Every structure is written in structure tokens, then in C-alpha cells.
C-alpha positions in Angstrom: 0.0 0.0 0.0 1.6 3.3 -1.1 2.0 6.0 1.5 0.7 9.4 0.8 3.3 12.1 0.6 2.5 15.1 2.8 2.2 18.3 0.9 3.8 21.3 2.6 2.2 24.6 1.7 4.8 27.2 1.0 3.8 30.8 1.7 5.9 33.8 0.8 7.2 35.5 3.8 7.1 39.3 4.1 10.2 40.7 5.7 8.5 44.0 6.6 11.6 45.8 5.4 11.8 48.6 2.9 13.5 47.7 -0.4 16.3 50.3 -0.9 17.3 49.7 -4.5 14.2 51.5 -6.0 15.0 54.5 -3.8 18.6 54.5 -5.0 17.5 54.3 -8.6 15.0 57.1 -8.2 17.6 59.3 -6.5 20.0 58.9 -9.4 17.2 59.4 -11.9 16.0 62.6 -10.1 19.5 64.0 -10.0 20.1 63.5 -13.8 16.5 64.6 -14.6 16.8 67.8 -12.5 20.2 68.8 -13.8 19.2 68.3 -17.4 15.9 70.2 -17.3 16.9 73.4 -15.5 15.5 76.7 -16.6 15.5 80.2 -15.1 12.5 82.4 -14.4 12.8 85.9 -15.8 13.0 88.8 -13.4 13.3 86.6 -10.3 16.2 84.4 -11.5 14.7 81.4 -9.7 15.8 78.0 -10.9 12.9 75.8 -12.1 12.3 72.4 -13.4 10.7 72.3 -16.9 10.8 69.2 -19.1 8.9 70.3 -22.2 10.0 72.7 -24.9 8.6 76.2 -25.3 7.1 75.1 -28.6 5.3 72.2 -27.0 4.0 74.5 -24.2 2.8 77.1 -26.7 0.9 74.4 -28.7 -0.8 73.2 -25.5 -1.8 76.8 -24.7 -3.3 77.4 -28.2 -5.2 74.2 -27.9 -6.6 75.1 -24.5 -7.4 78.7 -25.7 -9.4 77.4 -28.7 -11.3 74.9 -26.5 -12.2 77.6 -24.0 -13.5 80.0 -26.7 -15.5 77.2 -28.4 -17.5 76.8 -25.2 -17.8 80.4 -24.2 -19.9 83.4 -24.9 -17.3 85.7 -26.4 -17.9 89.4 -26.3 -16.9 90.9 -29.7 -17.2 94.6 -29.0 -18.4 97.2 -26.6 -17.2 99.1 -23.5 -15.9 95.9 -21.7 -13.8 94.9 -24.7 -12.5 98.5 -25.1 -11.6 98.5 -21.3 -9.6 95.3 -21.6 -8.0 96.3 -24.9 -6.8 99.7 -23.5 -5.0 98.0 -20.6 -3.6 95.2 -22.7 -2.1 97.6 -25.3 -0.4 99.6 -22.5 0.8 96.6 -20.6 2.1 94.1 -23.2 4.9 96.3 -24.7 6.9 96.2 -21.4 6.7 92.4 -21.2 10.0 92.0 -23.0 10.9 88.7 -21.4 8.6 86.6 -23.7 8.1 86.8 -27.4 4.6 85.6 -27.6 1.9 86.1 -30.3 -0.3 87.9 -27.8 -4.1 87.7 -28.2 -7.0 88.4 -25.8 -10.7 87.6 -25.6 -13.4 88.8 -23.3 -15.9 86.2 -22.2 -19.4 87.1 -20.8 -19.6 85.3 -17.4 -20.4 86.2 -13.8 -17.3 84.3 -12.8 -14.6 86.6 -11.5 -11.7 85.2 -13.4 -8.9 85.9 -15.9 -6.0 83.8 -17.1 -3.1 83.8 -19.6 -2.2 80.6 -21.3 1.3 79.6 -22.7 1.9 81.5 -25.9 0.2 84.7 -24.8 -3.5 83.8 -25.1 -5.4 85.9 -22.5 -9.0 85.4 -21.4 -10.9 87.9 -19.3 -14.3 87.1 -17.8 -16.6 90.0 -17.5 -17.4 89.1 -13.9 -14.0 90.3 -12.8 -14.3 93.8 -14.3 -16.5 95.3 -11.5 -14.0 94.1 -8.9 -10.8 95.5 -10.6 -12.8 98.8 -10.9 -10.2 100.7 -13.0 -7.2 100.5 -15.4 -4.7 100.1 -12.6 -6.8 97.3 -11.1 -7.1 95.4 -14.3 -3.4 95.8 -15.0 -2.7 94.2 -11.6 -4.7 91.1 -12.5 -3.5 90.9 -16.1 0.1 91.5 -15.0 -0.2 88.6 -12.6 -1.8 86.2 -15.1 0.7 87.2 -17.9 3.5 86.5 -15.4 2.3 82.9 -15.0 2.8 82.4 -18.8 6.1 84.2 -18.9 7.5 82.2 -16.0 6.3 78.9 -17.5 4.5 78.0 -14.3 2.2 75.6 -16.0 5.1 73.6 -17.5 6.8 73.6 -14.2 3.7 72.3 -12.4 3.5 69.5 -15.0 7.1 68.5 -14.3 6.4 68.4 -10.5 3.3 66.2 -11.0 5.3 63.8 -13.2 8.0 63.5 -10.5 5.3 62.9 -7.8 3.7 60.2 -9.9 7.1 58.5 -10.5 8.0 58.8 -6.9 4.7 57.1 -6.0 5.7 54.2 -8.2 9.0 54.0 -6.4 7.4 54.0 -3.0 5.0 51.2 -4.1 8.0 49.1 -5.4 9.9 49.7 -2.2 7.1 48.4 0.0 6.5 45.1 -1.7 7.9 43.2 1.3 5.7 45.0 3.7 2.3 43.9 5.0 -0.7 45.3 3.1 -1.9 47.4 6.0 1.6 49.0 6.4 1.7 49.6 2.7 -1.5 51.5 2.7 -0.4 53.6 5.7 2.9 54.5 4.2 1.5 55.2 0.8 -1.2 57.4 2.3 1.4 59.3 4.2 3.5 59.7 1.0 0.4 61.1 -0.8 -0.2 63.7 1.9 3.4 64.6 2.1 3.8 65.1 -1.7 0.7 67.2 -1.8 1.2 69.4 1.3 5.0 69.3 1.3 5.7 69.8 -2.4 2.8 70.5 -4.8 0.9 73.1 -2.7 4.0 75.0 -1.5 5.2 75.3 -5.1 1.8 76.5 -6.2 1.8 79.2 -3.6 5.4 80.1 -4.7 4.1 80.4 -8.3 1.4 82.8 -7.1 3.8 85.0 -5.1 6.2 85.0 -8.0 3.4 86.1 -10.4 2.4 88.8 -7.9 6.0 90.2 -7.9 6.5 90.0 -11.7 3.1 91.4 -12.4 3.8 94.3 -10.0 7.0 95.1 -11.9 5.3 94.9 -15.3 2.5 97.2 -14.3 5.0 99.7 -12.9 7.0 99.5 -16.2 3.8 100.3 -18.0 3.2 103.4 -15.9 0.2 102.0 -14.0 -0.1 102.7 -10.3 1.5 99.8 -8.4 -0.1 101.0 -5.2 -3.4 99.8 -6.5 -2.2 96.2 -6.5 -2.8 95.3 -2.8 -6.2 97.0 -2.9 -7.3 94.8 -5.8 -6.3 91.6 -4.0 -8.1 92.8 -0.9 -11.3 93.2 -3.0 -10.7 89.8 -4.6 -10.4 88.2 -1.2 -13.6 89.8 0.0 -15.4 88.6 -3.1 -14.1 85.1 -2.6 -15.6 84.8 0.8 -14.5 81.9 3.1 -11.1 80.4 2.3 -9.1 77.4 3.5 -6.1 77.6 5.8 -3.0 78.8 3.9 -1.1 75.5 4.0 -4.2 73.8 2.5 -4.5 76.3 -0.3 -2.9 76.8 -3.8 -2.8 80.6 -3.1 -1.1 82.6 -0.4 -3.4 84.0 2.3 -4.6 87.6 1.6 -2.6 88.8 4.6 0.5 87.2 3.3 -0.1 88.8 -0.1 -0.6 92.3 1.3 2.7 92.0 3.3 4.6 90.9 0.2 3.2 93.8 -1.8 4.3 96.2 1.0 7.8 94.7 0.8 8.0 95.0 -3.0 6.4 98.4 -3.3 9.6 100.6 -3.0 11.2 98.6 -5.8 8.0 99.0 -7.9 7.9 102.7 -7.4 11.5 103.1 -8.4 10.8 101.1 -11.6 7.8 103.2 -12.4 9.8 106.4 -12.0 12.5 105.0 -14.2 10.1 104.0 -17.0 7.7 106.9 -16.7 9.7 110.0 -15.9 9.6 111.3 -19.4 
């Protein structure tokens, strides 16, 4: 009579340890990637990470611009268009740091918004015009939005998001020997850390940088830079309740006002230099 052979079930053992080789590989990749995709922001001189060409960025901007206008109620003429046109024509000649094919459109909407896309495509919603109140106020908003395009903030944000996604893959690979519960906890902590420690702070830095650059541009164009903090105060009141600063993509209004006060002496010197004749 043959004896049955006992079958031993073999189960993979989790060591609970972190695999270090993916971290090492990511570190080397990040170093090479960062050093080979360096750019410099005009006016501020800040080093930034951008991994697409200006031509690619402009193409994306034009595509987005066409898409927005195809779904919008564009205002073709009238006092609102004349208001925006007057400010744009005075502001754009001093933006010498970017050679864009500038174009603007006014969209009828109650939304208080304006933005400038890569390549110099500007969209102004009529809902923001009562808040800016005057030429200096509109120049403040447009100078800020134009600065986002000049500084290539959109392309930089895309690069940061790519890095965060790649880092997430590395974290997942590094945790394969850990228990599922530990993996979920670590990955959740990584997600929060990348959002609140990297993506949101960089977004607030972009906003502050656009505030500074926009202030210099409107001063160059002989608008009154002292109107800038007043505009953002009105915008803050219009926006109503807001999240805590560290949870937000924008600096707190109080932070913005303090920054404008710090930059104002420089802006007034620039205005005197460009507008003394």
C-alpha cells in the first residue's frame, strides 16, 4: 500500500523591510533629470524644473485657448472689450521677457476670473471687471496672469506632477515586502506629504512670483502699483470663506498684502525709471 506524501504549503514571507534599491535608482534618476531640465525664471532668477520645450508648451496653450472659446460666450465689441483692450495695449509692450503672439478675448460670465495661457493667449471674464474697478486694477490682475505664462509655471507644475507620480511608483515598489496594512499607511502618508509638502507650496510660490513679476510689469507700463494690494483685498472679499494657507494653492490675503508692501519701494523706483519722461 503506497504511502501518501504530505504536501507542505509554502507561503511567501514578508520581511517587513523597505527595499532600498528603488529609492537609490529614483535618487539617481532625479539628479540627472533635475540637472538636465533646468530653466531660469525671468525677473526673479529662480531655478525651475521644466521638461517640455517652449514650442510644446505654446501648442498646449493654443489648444486650450481654442477649447475655452469654443464653449464660451465671447464678447466681440463694446465698453468691456475697449476697457480690456486699452489696458492690454499699454501693458504688453513692457513684457519683453517673452516673445509671444499675444491675443486676448473677453468672455461674458459672472465668474470673477482671468488667465493667460502659454503662448500669450489671454482670457478675461466680465465678472472680474467690477472688482478690478479701473485700469490700474485690471493691469494688476493681467500682469499677474501674464507672469504665469512668462514664468512657465504651467510647464513647471506638470514636471512636478510627473515626478510625484514617478516617486509614488518607487514607493510602491519599495514596499512590496511589507504587510498590506503597512503599505496602505505608508502610501497614504506619501500622498499627503507630496501634496502638502511639495505641490501646494510650489503652487503658492508660483502665485507669489506672479504677484511680484506682475507688479514690476504694471510699474513699467506706468500704471499705479499701489493699487495692487487694494485689488487683491477686493478679490479676497469677493471670494468669501477660504481654507487655511497651508491647504491652499494661493497665499493667504494677509501674506499677499505683506509681500506687496515689501516689494512696493522697488516697484515705485521702476515706475519712476520708465515713466519719468
